[in-house]
C-alpha positions in Angstrom: 227.2 -94.5 212.3 227.8 -98.0 211.0 225.7 -101.0 212.1 228.7 -102.8 213.6 229.0 -100.1 216.2 225.5 -100.5 217.5 224.5 -102.7 220.4 220.9 -103.9 220.8 219.2 -103.0 224.2 215.7 -103.2 225.4 214.1 -100.4 227.5 210.6 -100.0 228.9 208.8 -96.8 227.7 205.3 -95.5 228.0 202.9 -95.7 225.1 203.0 -91.9 225.0 206.8 -91.9 224.6 206.6 -94.5 221.9 204.0 -92.5 220.1 206.0 -89.3 220.3 209.1 -91.0 219.1 207.2 -92.5 216.1 205.8 -89.0 215.3 209.2 -87.4 215.4 210.7 -90.2 213.2 207.9 -89.9 210.6 208.2 -86.1 210.6 212.0 -86.1 210.2 212.0 -89.1 207.8 214.3 -91.2 210.0 214.0 -94.2 212.2 212.6 -94.3 215.8 216.0 -95.7 216.9 217.8 -92.7 215.4 215.5 -90.3 217.2 216.3 -92.1 220.5 220.1 -92.0 219.7 219.9 -88.3 218.9 218.0 -87.6 222.1 220.6 -89.5 224.2 223.4 -87.5 222.5 221.6 -84.2 223.2 220.9 -85.0 226.9 223.5 -83.5 229.2 222.3 -83.0 232.8 225.5 -81.3 233.8 224.9 -78.6 231.2 221.4 -77.5 232.2 220.8 -73.9 233.0 219.2 -72.9 236.3 215.8 -71.3 236.5 217.5 -67.9 237.4 219.8 -68.2 234.3 216.8 -69.1 232.2 214.9 -66.0 233.5 217.8 -63.8 232.9 218.2 -65.1 229.3 214.5 -64.6 228.6 214.7 -61.0 230.0 217.7 -60.4 227.7 215.9 -61.8 224.7 212.8 -59.8 225.5 214.8 -56.6 225.9 216.6 -57.1 222.6 213.3 -58.0 220.8 211.6 -54.8 222.2 214.6 -52.8 221.0 214.4 -54.4 217.5 210.7 -53.7 217.3 211.2 -50.0 218.2 214.0 -49.6 215.7 211.9 -51.3 213.0 209.0 -48.9 213.7 211.4 -45.9 213.5 212.9 -47.1 210.3 209.4 -47.6 208.7 208.4 -44.1 209.7 211.6 -42.7 208.0 211.0 -44.9 205.0 207.4 -43.8 204.7 208.4 -40.2 204.9 211.1 -40.6 202.3 208.7 -42.4 199.9 206.1 -39.7 200.4 208.7 -37.0 199.5 209.8 -39.0 196.5 206.2 -39.3 195.4 205.7 -35.6 195.6 208.8 -34.9 193.4 
């Protein structure tokens, strides 16, 4: 984004908001103004998911995570058994 495309505006913000913006800017190595621009770009009230959709998504993630954990445990058992057999050879 070039400077000639920017327009200066003043907005009132709480001290907590300012502090948070400054922390994010310092952590990311960019300016506070860039953090605000990125936040505005990311905000889309028409694209928010409902609480029911969020719950369904979390249940889906939880289900897939449990399945992955189970498969990992089964794989580790098979691997341990194979390594034990190889050690006996």
